[in-house]
C-alpha positions in Angstrom: 0.2 0.0 -0.1 1.5 3.4 -1.0 2.0 5.8 1.6 0.2 9.4 1.2 2.6 12.1 0.7 1.9 15.1 3.2 1.7 18.2 1.9 4.1 21.2 3.0 7.0 23.1 2.2 10.2 21.2 2.0 13.6 23.2 2.9 14.4 23.1 -1.1 10.9 25.0 -1.8 11.9 27.4 1.0 15.1 27.9 -0.3 14.0 28.6 -4.0 11.2 30.9 -2.8 13.8 32.9 -0.6 15.7 32.8 -4.0 13.2 34.0 -6.3 11.8 36.7 -3.7 15.4 38.0 -2.9 16.0 38.4 -7.3 12.7 40.0 -7.7 13.4 42.6 -4.9 16.9 43.0 -6.2 15.9 43.4 -9.7 13.0 46.0 -8.6 15.8 48.0 -7.0 18.1 47.9 -9.6 15.3 49.2 -12.0 14.6 51.9 -9.5 18.0 52.9 -9.3 18.5 53.0 -13.0 15.3 54.5 -14.2 16.7 57.7 -15.6 18.7 55.5 -18.0 15.7 53.2 -18.7 13.2 56.3 -19.5 16.3 57.9 -21.7 16.4 54.5 -23.5 12.5 54.7 -23.5 12.5 57.9 -25.2 15.2 57.1 -27.7 13.4 54.3 -28.9 9.9 56.2 -29.2 12.0 58.9 -31.2 13.6 56.1 -33.1 10.4 54.8 -34.3 9.1 58.3 -35.7 12.8 58.8 -37.3 12.2 55.5 -38.9 9.1 55.9 -40.5 10.3 59.3 -41.8 13.7 57.6 -43.3 11.3 55.2 -44.8 9.5 58.0 -47.0 13.0 59.4 -48.1 14.0 56.0 -49.4 11.2 56.9 -52.2 13.8 59.5 -53.2 16.5 57.1 -53.2 18.1 58.3 -49.7 19.5 55.3 -47.7 17.4 54.4 -44.5 20.5 55.2 -42.4 21.4 58.5 -44.3 17.6 59.5 -44.1 17.7 59.0 -40.3 20.9 61.1 -39.7 19.3 63.8 -42.0 16.1 63.8 -40.1 17.8 64.0 -36.8 20.3 66.6 -38.0 17.4 68.6 -39.8 15.5 68.5 -36.3 18.5 69.7 -34.4 19.1 72.6 -37.0 15.6 73.7 -36.5 15.7 73.9 -33.0 18.9 75.8 -33.0 17.5 78.2 -35.5 14.3 78.6 -33.8 16.5 79.1 -30.4 18.9 81.4 -32.1 15.8 83.5 -33.4 13.7 83.8 -30.2 16.6 83.9 -27.9 16.8 87.5 -27.4 13.3 88.2 -27.3 12.8 84.8 -24.6 15.8 86.2 -22.6 14.2 89.5 -22.2 10.7 88.2 -21.5 12.1 85.8 -19.2 13.8 88.5 -16.9 10.5 90.4 -17.1 8.7 87.2 -16.0 11.2 86.4 -13.3 10.7 89.8 -11.9 7.3 90.3 -12.3 5.8 87.1 -11.5 6.4 87.3 -7.5 4.6 91.0 -7.8 1.9 88.9 -9.8 1.3 86.6 -6.8 1.5 89.4 -4.3 -1.6 91.3 -6.0 -3.2 88.1 -6.6 -3.1 87.2 -2.6 -4.0 90.9 -2.1 -6.9 90.4 -4.4 -8.2 87.6 -2.6 -7.6 89.1 0.7 -9.9 92.3 0.1 -12.7 89.6 -0.9 -12.4 87.6 2.5 -16.0 88.0 3.1 -17.2 86.8 -0.2 -17.4 83.4 -2.1 -13.8 83.5 -3.6 -12.4 84.6 -0.1 -14.4 81.5 1.3 -12.8 79.3 -0.9 -9.4 80.2 -0.8 -8.8 81.7 2.4 -8.0 79.4 5.3 -7.7 82.5 7.7 -10.1 82.5 10.9 -13.1 84.8 10.9 -11.7 88.3 11.9 -15.0 89.4 13.1 -14.6 87.2 16.2 -10.9 87.6 16.6 -9.7 89.7 19.7 -8.5 93.3 19.2 -4.7 93.3 18.8 -3.2 95.7 21.4 0.1 97.7 20.7 2.3 98.9 23.4 3.0 102.1 22.6 5.2 102.9 25.3 8.6 104.3 24.0 11.6 102.4 24.3 14.3 103.5 26.6 17.6 103.4 25.4 20.1 102.7 28.1 22.6 105.9 28.4 26.3 104.9 28.8 28.2 106.2 32.0 31.1 107.6 30.1 32.4 107.9 26.5 34.9 105.1 27.0 32.0 102.4 27.0 31.2 103.5 23.2 34.8 102.6 22.2 35.4 98.8 20.8 37.9 97.0 22.4 40.3 94.4 21.0 38.1 91.5 21.9 34.9 92.6 20.5 36.8 93.4 17.1 38.1 89.5 17.2 34.6 88.5 18.1 33.1 90.6 15.1 36.1 89.2 12.6 35.5 85.8 13.7 31.7 86.1 13.0 32.2 87.7 9.6 34.3 84.8 8.9 32.1 82.3 9.9 29.3 83.8 8.1 31.4 83.8 4.9 32.1 80.5 5.1 28.7 79.6 5.9 27.5 81.5 2.8 30.0 79.7 0.7 29.1 76.2 1.8 25.5 77.1 1.1 26.3 78.1 -2.2 28.4 75.1 -3.2 25.6 72.9 -2.1 23.2 74.9 -4.6 25.9 75.1 -7.4 27.1 71.5 -7.5 23.7 69.9 -7.7 22.4 72.3 -10.4 26.0 71.4 -12.7 25.4 67.9 -12.2 21.7 68.0 -12.8 22.7 70.2 -16.0 25.4 67.6 -17.2 22.8 64.6 -16.6 20.2 66.4 -18.8 22.6 67.3 -21.6 24.1 63.8 -21.6 20.4 62.3 -21.7 19.6 64.5 -24.7 22.7 63.2 -26.6 22.0 59.6 -25.8 18.4 60.0 -27.0 19.4 61.5 -30.1 22.0 58.8 -31.0 19.5 56.5 -29.8 16.7 58.0 -32.5 19.4 57.6 -35.2 20.4 54.1 -34.6 17.1 52.5 -34.1 15.7 54.9 -37.2 18.6 53.6 -39.6 18.2 49.9 -38.9 14.9 49.4 -37.0 14.7 45.8 -38.4 17.8 44.8 -36.5 16.1 45.7 -32.8 13.1 44.0 -34.0 14.7 40.6 -34.7 16.2 40.6 -31.5 13.7 41.1 -29.8 11.5 38.5 -32.0 14.3 35.7 -31.3 13.6 35.9 -27.5 10.4 34.8 -28.1 9.5 31.1 -28.7 8.7 29.9 -32.1 5.2 28.8 -31.7 4.3 32.3 -30.7 6.5 34.4 -32.8 3.8 35.2 -35.1 2.0 36.8 -32.4 4.8 38.6 -31.0 5.4 40.3 -34.7 1.8 41.4 -34.3 2.0 42.7 -30.9 5.2 44.6 -32.0 3.9 46.4 -35.0 0.8 47.5 -33.1 3.1 48.9 -30.4 5.3 50.6 -33.0 2.3 52.0 -34.7 0.3 53.2 -31.6 3.3 54.8 -30.2 4.6 56.3 -33.6 0.9 58.0 -34.1 0.8 58.9 -30.4 4.0 60.8 -30.7 3.2 62.4 -33.9 -0.2 63.5 -32.4 1.9 65.2 -29.3 4.2 67.2 -31.7 1.6 68.4 -33.4 -0.6 69.5 -30.7 2.6 71.0 -28.8 3.5 73.3 -32.0 -0.3 74.4 -32.4 -0.4 75.0 -28.8 2.7 76.9 -28.4 1.8 79.1 -31.4 -1.6 80.0 -30.3 -0.9 80.6 -26.7 1.6 82.6 -27.8 -0.6 84.8 -30.3 -3.2 84.8 -27.5 -1.1 86.4 -24.6 0.5 88.8 -27.2 -3.4 90.0 -28.3 -4.3 90.4 -24.6 -1.3 92.3 -24.1 0.1 89.9 -21.1 3.9 90.3 -20.3 6.6 87.7 -21.3 4.2 86.2 -24.1 6.6 84.3 -25.8 7.8 82.1 -23.1 4.9 81.6 -21.7 3.6 80.4 -25.0 6.8 78.1 -25.3 6.3 76.7 -21.8 2.6 75.9 -22.8 3.7 74.2 -25.9 6.2 72.1 -24.1 3.8 71.3 -21.4 1.4 69.9 -23.8 3.6 66.9 -23.8 1.9 66.1 -20.6 -1.6 65.4 -21.1 -4.2 66.6 -19.0 -1.6 67.8 -16.1 0.6 70.1 -18.7 -2.3 72.5 -19.6 -3.3 73.2 -16.2 0.5 73.6 -15.2 1.3 75.7 -18.0 -1.8 78.1 -17.4 -0.9 78.9 -13.7 2.2 81.3 -14.4 0.0 83.0 -17.5 -3.0 83.9 -15.1 -0.5 85.2 -12.5 1.0 87.5 -15.2 -2.4 88.7 -16.1 -2.7 90.0 -12.5 0.3 92.4 -12.9 -2.1 94.3 -15.0 -5.3 94.0 -13.3 -7.7 91.0 -12.1 -9.8 91.4 -15.4 -7.0 90.8 -17.6 -6.2 87.5 -15.6 -9.7 86.7 -16.2 -9.6 87.0 -19.7 -6.3 84.9 -19.7 -8.2 82.2 -17.7 -11.1 81.9 -20.2 -8.6 82.2 -23.3 -6.7 79.0 -22.1 -10.2 77.4 -21.2 -11.2 77.8 -24.8 -8.0 76.7 -26.3 -7.5 73.3 -24.3 -11.3 72.8 -24.9 -10.6 73.0 -28.7 -7.7 71.1 -28.4 -9.0 68.4 -26.5 -12.6 68.2 -28.7 -11.7 68.9 -31.9 -7.6 68.9 -32.6 -6.8 65.7 -30.6 -9.8 63.5 -31.8 -9.1 64.7 -35.2 -5.2 63.6 -34.9 -5.8 60.4 -33.0 -9.1 59.1 -35.0 -6.8 55.9 -35.5 -4.7 56.1 -32.6 -5.1 54.4 -29.1 -7.7 55.5 -26.8 -6.5 56.2 -23.0 -9.3 56.2 -20.3 -8.9 59.4 -18.7 -9.1 58.4 -15.3 -6.2 55.6 -16.0 -4.1 58.5 -17.5 -4.3 60.6 -14.4 -3.6 58.0 -11.7 -0.4 56.7 -14.1 0.7 60.2 -14.4 0.2 60.9 -10.5 2.0 57.5 -9.8 5.0 58.1 -11.8 5.3 61.7 -10.8 5.2 60.4 -7.0 7.7 57.7 -7.7 10.3 59.0 -9.9 9.4 62.9 -10.0 9.2 65.0 -13.1 10.8 62.4 -15.7 7.8 59.8 -14.3 5.4 62.3 -15.5 6.7 62.8 -18.8 7.1 59.1 -19.6 4.0 58.2 -18.2 1.6 58.1 -21.0 3.6 56.4 -23.2 4.2 53.9 -20.8 0.9 53.7 -20.3 -0.2 53.2 -24.1 2.7 50.2 -24.3 0.6 48.7 -21.2 -2.4 49.3 -22.8 -1.7 47.5 -25.9 -0.1 44.3 -24.2 -3.1 44.1 -22.0 -5.6 44.3 -24.9 -3.5 42.0 -27.1 -2.2 39.4 -24.9 -4.7 39.3 -22.3 -8.4 40.3 -23.3 -7.8 38.7 -27.0 -5.6 35.7 -26.1 -6.6 34.7 -22.6 -10.1 36.3 -22.3 -11.0 35.8 -25.9 -12.8 38.8 -26.5 -12.2 40.7 -29.4 -10.2 44.1 -28.2 -10.9 47.5 -30.0 -7.6 48.0 -31.6 -8.2 51.1 -34.2 -4.5 51.4 -34.3 -4.1 48.0 -36.2 -4.4 48.3 -39.9 -3.7 46.1 -42.7 -0.3 44.3 -42.6 2.5 46.1 -43.8 5.0 44.6 -46.2 7.8 42.5 -45.2 10.3 45.3 -45.6 8.3 48.0 -44.0 7.4 46.3 -40.8 8.5 48.0 -37.8 10.2 50.6 -39.8 
């Protein structure tokens, strides 16, 4: 008679489970520490998909894929440098004015709210207690009595006093120097990181755009043979969705920057050009970016009058309403449909975990995850057809993933 085996964890099973848990924790920690490099690589790959699409169109004119990718990246850099050189003096002048006037704008905003403490605006925005029930403030009007020296000799500084003052001055200078170095070196370090990241992104976009099939085949080789056909479909859908999302965002950024600058100039708002450029750049961050970009523009309107700030608020609301309900739907009619709640939660989670960098990478990362979930889980596991408007007719073999 066979003896029944008792269920339970053996020493070998416990060791394996502990090893797996430790490996997962170590991998998660390594990914967290290297998240900046991973984000840079992801953005470089994202731009590489767009560059490869442009280089493929240049092949119709006899330009090779590699040369076309290099020309597109070089032309993009030249356009950015030319635009910066053209608008640099104006942006520099208006930025200085913005830097000087913005604190004044917030002071006027606070004063405007303070004057309406008893109204609806003050009730919503003010956290001060009710001033009616507050006890009156009594002031001491007794004049200060200064001690009179007994003799003129007490007014003369001694050598010990001079040494004390010199020592205090030296410590103050050293403290300011240490504080300045504490600000300067992080700024230099951050600047070097940003410049290095931009250079890496440009080179990655050139390499991926020049030969996308090389990296596509490398990913496909990691998939088992029985699933490679499905893997190719998933990669094609990811490439199409990310490419269309990126093109849509770039067009929306340019349109938003131009329209915002024109509207702020028409309203005679100070520093209209840098505020418009900021609005265009923050358009890359859906939903959160437009709100962030509107705050300094509205505050600058308060420099002149509350009426102008209200006009800026209404103008930005109309611009973003038309952008969200007209421009983006027209550009993304065959793109990926992202639920607004999921978009906000993803942006908030990435921003809290990884900072500003995570906020910029949140939406394209959500596009990638949405396609993987819809194709690999909803279609393959659940068996329901997923709405994939970005999957069109199969591309020719020589143009797949390019």
